[in-house]
N, C-alpha and C positions, 0 to 999 in steps of 0.2 A: 275585741281584734282591733289593733292601730291603724287609723286608716292609711298610712304608707304601705303597709302590706298590701293592702285592696289594686294602692299606688303600682304595685309590680305586678302585680296578675294582670295591670290592663298592658301594660310594656309586653310583657310573658303573651298576653293577645295579639300585642303584631307579630311579635316574631314564632309564634305558635303560626299563624298565619302564611309565614313564606315557608314554614319549614314544613306542611302539611298540602299547602293549594295547588303541588306539581303533580297530587293523584286525582286534579280535575280537569290539566293543562297540559297530562304528559301526550295525546295525540297531538296537539294544536304545535306543540312546541316542534316535537320530530320532522313533520310535517314542512313547516316553516323554515326548521336549520337544516334538511335533508339527511336526519341523520335515523336511525333504527328506533324502535321502541326504547328495544335496554339500552342504548347509548342515552336517550330521555330518562330514565331513567335514574341512572347514574348521574344525573342532575340533582337527588337524593339522595343517594353513595356519598357524592363529592359533599354536601352541605351537613352529612354527619359525620363523613371523618372530621371534617374541621369543628365539628362540635367535640370530638371523641380527641383531638389533638391541642385544641383551646383550651379548651375544661381545667386542666393542670396547666399551662404555658402561660392562659390568662390571670388566672387567677394566684397564679408564684408574681409574676408582673407586676400587680397593683396589689399584694398584698400589704402594703405600706403606704396604698393611697387610701385617704379617707373615704366609706362606702360611696358615697354620692358621686364625686369625684371618678371613680371610676363607673359608674352607670351609667351616665352621663358620657362617656368619653366612648363605652361598646356604643349603646344608640345613637350616637353621631355619624359612625364607621357604618350602625349595617342601614342607612341610612341611605346612607352614601353610596354602599355597593348596590343597591334597588334602584335607584336612579340610573348609574350605568348600568346593568344589566338589565334594563325596561331600554338603552337607546343602544344596544350593540347586534349586531348581524353574524357578528360571528358565535359560531356554538360554545370554541375553548375558551374566547371572553365571558360569553356563560358561567361558567363551567368553574374558571377562575372565581368570579364573586362573590360563586354559592358557596366558595371555600371561604373566602373572607367574610363574607356575610358569616359565617360559621362562627366564623372565629368568636368574631365580637360578640355574636349570641349566645356561643358559648362562655365568655368571660361577661358577659350578663346575668346570664344563671348563674354560672359559681358563685355571684357574690349577688345572688337575688336571695336565694335557697339558705344562703348563710344569714343573710341577712332578716331573712324571716323569721328564723325559728329564736335571733338570738332579740327580738323583738320583744316575745312573748314567754309564761311562764310553762313550766315544761307538761302541765295538762291542756296545753293548749297547740304544741310544735304539732301533730296529725292537723287540726285544722290550718295554721299555719302554708301547712306544706299544701295542703288541700285549694286555700286561695291562692296561690302561685301555680302552681300544677292545673289549676284551672282558669285561668287564661288562657291556656292549651284546647281546651275540651268547648269554649266560649267560641275559639278559635273553628275549631270544627262543626262547630253549631251556624256559624254564622260568620265568620271569614275568610274559611274552605269550599262551603257555596255561594256566597259572594262574585270570591275569583272569580268560580268555574262559569259563573254565569256571564259573567265577564269578558270572560277568552272565546264568549261562545258569541258576545256579542259587536266586542271591540278586540277583540283577537288579546293573547299571552302577556302582550307589554302591558297594558292596561290591569292586568293583578298585578302585576311590579309595583307600575306606579299608584296604586289603592297603599299597597304593604306603606311606600316613603310615606305615603300624607298619614295615617293612619299612625301612625308614629312618633308624627309634630307629638302630639299632644299629651304620648308616654312622656314624651322627655320631659315638655313643661309641667309636666302634674309630678314628675324627679325631677324637675331643681326646684318647688316648691313644696312638696312635703318632707322629703326624708333630710333628717338631722346631716348640717354641713360643718365645717371647720375642719380642724385639721386631726390625723388619727391620734387618738388615745385620750380624747375629750370625750369622747362615749362610747370608745371602741377598747380593747385590751389587747394591749403588746401580741405583737404576734406569738404564738408560738414556734420553737425551732422546727424546719424544715425537715431536720433530719429527725425527729421528733414524729410531725406529724407522719411519715413515708414509715414511720415500725410501726404504727398504729394501722397505716391504708396495707400494709403487707403482712397481717398476721395470718394465723393460719383462717379463722372466725370471720373475717369479711371479705376474703374473698370467694370464697364458692357464695354468699349474696350474690358480688358486681355481676360474676359469670351466670349466676339466674335473671338478674334482669338484665343484660346482655340478651340474652336469648328469649325471653320471655319479650322484647319488645322490638327484638330479631324478629319474632313470629308479628308480630305488630304490623310495622311496615314491610314485613314480604308482601304481605297483600296488600294492606291499603296502597302502598304504592299505584301499583295494577287491579286497583278497583274500578279506574272507568273502563278500560279495553272488556273483562270479565261483565261487565254492567251489557256491556256494547254490543259487545261482542257475540257473547256464551248466552247470558239468558235472553239477551233478543228485547232489553227495554232499547228506547229510545233515547241519543245521545240529551232530549232536554229531562229527563229523571236523573243523570247524573248530578248536579246541583243538593237535590229532594234526600237523594240513598247518602250522600253525603255530611248533610243537615240529621239522618238517620241516626247515626254512625257519631256524630257530633252530639247530639242528645242524652245516647247511650251515654257515651264516656262523660257526660258533665254531670250525671248520677251516681254513676259506678265512682266518682270521685267525690263527688260529694257522700258519699255512701260510707268509704273511707274514711274522708276526714272525719268522721263522726267515730271512726270506731277502730282505727288503725294502732290507736296510742294504747285500747284497750285490750285489740287479741289482734296482734297483726301478724303472728302464724299462723291464725285461722283461715283470714281472710287469702293471703297471697295461696296457702294449700290449695283450698277450696280451689280459689281463684284458677289458679294453671290446671288445675285437671278440668276444670270447666269449657278451659279454651284450648285443652288440647283436641275434646268433643267438639266443641267451636266449628274448631277450622275446618277441623274433619266436615260434618253436618253442611259447612258451605261450600267445600266441594262436592261434593255427592248432591248439593239439592240448586248447584250452580244455574243448572238450566230452567231452576222453575222461578218464576217472579215475585210469585207471591211470599216463598221459603227465602227468599235471598233476603226482601223487602223486612222478614221479620227477625232473622239470623244479625242483621247487621247491626243496629242499633243494642242487641242484646249482646254481641262481640263487644263493640266500643263500650259496652256499661264493664265487662269483664275486660279488658285488658288495660282500662283505663286505673280502674280500682283496682282491678292488683299490683299496677305495675304505684301509683303511689301509697298503696302500703308497701312496697319494695325499698321506696323513697324514704319511709319513713323509719321504717327497719335500719338503711344504710347511715339514715344520720344521727340517729342511737347510737347503731356501732359504734362511731366513728367520732363521735363526740368529739374524741382526743387530738383529734383534727378537725381547730376551727374555721384554719385555710384552703383544706383543700378536701373536706369532707363534703362540699357539693362540687365540686372542680369531680371526686371520682365516681359519684352521683351520677353528674352530669356525663361525663362520658362513656360509663358501661352503659346507659342509657344511649347513648348513636350510637354505642359502638355497634348495640343490634339495630340499629336504622342503618347506619351506611352495609353493613352484612346482608343485612332483610333483603333487598330491594338488588342488590349486587346475584343474591341465591337465586332471585325471582326471575333476574334477567338469563342466568344461565339457565333455566328451567325453561324459559319461554325460546329462549336463541336454539336450543336441543330439540325444538320444535314437539315440545309434549300439552300444546294449548295453552289457553286462558285458565283452567284450572289450576297449571303447573306452578304458579306461585300461591294459591292458599294451602294446596298439600305442604309443602315446603316449611309452610307456616306451621301445620300440623306437626312437621318430623318438628322444628326448632321448637316444641311446646312438650314433645315426645324428648327429646335430649336435657330441657330444665329440668323437667320430674327426677331424670337420670341424677343431676348433678344435687339437687334438692335432696332428695333419698340418701343421695352416698354420701351427703355433708352431715346430717342427723345419723346414719349407722357410726360414720368417724368417730360423733359428738359421743352419740351414746358407748362405742366402746372402750372410749377412753375415758370413762367414767364421770363429763362431765353435763349436766343436765341441761337444755338447749329451752332459753327462751327464746322471744319476738323479740 
């Protein structure tokens, strides 16, 4: 595996820490800025909306740039907005920095996914994808719990400063490790945008994109409100929150590792079994949320299933969108984060409706049920048309 692929994973680690760390900081942000938990949860949704919009826009804007230049630009913007977020006393400004930071993160992800799979032969594309996505899971294991600890001891702003500082080594490593030069030296000429859009809007790809969005919506819905669930329903002390987040991240890392090894060979089976297991898993968490032992057992298992299934879906999407080399990573990133936007928003609606802190987990189970319906409808439609379904 080229070293540059691991460098991309390092940068994604810093960005993934930012994307997920609010799950351990949501109560302190709400208290400090004088907003509700649902409003604080919208900071996660704002980030996700920025990712959805930014993925195609940034990919198109930077499609004629050398990949290294594009990646360095996106990282620089990412660092700047986190410094601004750490300094602001305004909820509105913080919301704006989350959105702009997400635009930069989306641009980086869209280029990084495409760059990673372009560096390796077909038999290693699943592993290259897993290395990049693995940066997010390591963020869950190390970065997110560390952010929760920093927030507990020195306030949530310390976590924003930490993300900015951790991004600097990623910037330096990207500068040194990725090939430079003008586009065309090492990269093929861009495919016409019209041809790429024709691939992305085809009937084969749309249901897979929607399935990805629903699976990630379920993950982010429950994960965004995990801290209040643990402290207000499960009855755990706040000191347990970083440990629980680390358990989720450890499971996620294992899931990505397994998916990276098998997604190229059996993506359909991994996705199907993972989705069914997630539907039952989120339901089980909602039912047992009042029992600490059951919750602490389920959290890493759900991390494994959520990120293993997500990685298999990413591998499938990149394979199906091979005719759209610029927008393949962008469409995958957009679908991933469409779910990440809708999930916390839907969970916040359930909380505001007075349905209790288990409600976001039940919403996650419902989203997984809908994902299974979409996936089943796709397979039925393909079967009726007489076309064989492939991974």
